[in-house]
N, C-alpha and C positions, 0 to 999 in steps of 0.2 A: 526558445520556444516562441515563434511568430503566430500568435493565434488571434481570432477575431473575437470581440467581448461576450459573444454567446458561449463559444467554447470554454473561454477562461471563467465564465460564471458556473458554467456544468463542473469544471473541475473543481472549483471551491464547492459547489453544493455536493459534489461525490465525497470531499474530504470533510465534510461538515458532520463527523462524528468523533468522539474522543477514540474509539478504537482505531479507525482510519487514520487518523493523526498518528497514533502510536505506531502502526503497521508501516507509514512511510519513513517515521523516524528510525525504527528497526532497519529497514532496508537502505538506508543511506549508505551509498558508497558498496554496498554488497549484496548479495543474494542470501536466501534462506529458506529451508526446507518447512512444510506446513508443521510439523511436530516442532521444531525451535519456535517457530512464530507462537505456537498454543502456549508453550511453556513459559516463553517471556510475557506473554499477556495475560497468562493465567485463565484462559477461558476455553469453553469445549469447543470440539473440533466442528461441530455443526454449524456453531456462530461464527466461528472464524472462517470458515468457507463461505458463508454468506456474504460477509466482508470482502474476502478475496474477490469472489464472482462479480459483486457490485463494481470493485476497484476494476477489474481485468475488463470486464464489459464496457466501461467508460474509459478505456484505453490507457488506464495509468500503471497497469502491470503488464509485465510479461511472466510467463509460465513456461517451464521446461519440465516434461516428464522424465524421470529416471528410473525406469522401472516401475515399481509401484507408488514411488514417491514424486512430488510436485516439488520444484524449487521456483520461488518468485523473486524478481529483483524489479526495480521502477524503470519504466519505459524512458522518462526524463529525470536526471537528477536534479533538475531545477525545482521538483517539487519537494526535494530533502530541503533545498534552501528556503523555500516557504514555510517549511515547518520548523527548521533551526532558527528562523527569524520570530516564530510564535513561541520559542522556547519550549517546545513539548518535551518534557523528560519521560524516558522509558525505564 
């Protein structure tokens, strides 16, 4: 991930919420549906959707629609490495 400092700072700012750090940890090396993330994080769907939208809008997540369900994954696995180094538990 060869990015300028401004972009790197924006990524860190976007990750600057405990729920978003947990989302990255949950998506490390895999993809997950909104329902699965909601259960793992134990938060309401509306709140989770807000966090997912922010992360997607800032280019951290990919979303794939499968019928009525949406499956999310990390755009870059290096995000998972950052979160792993921070020892974020889920």
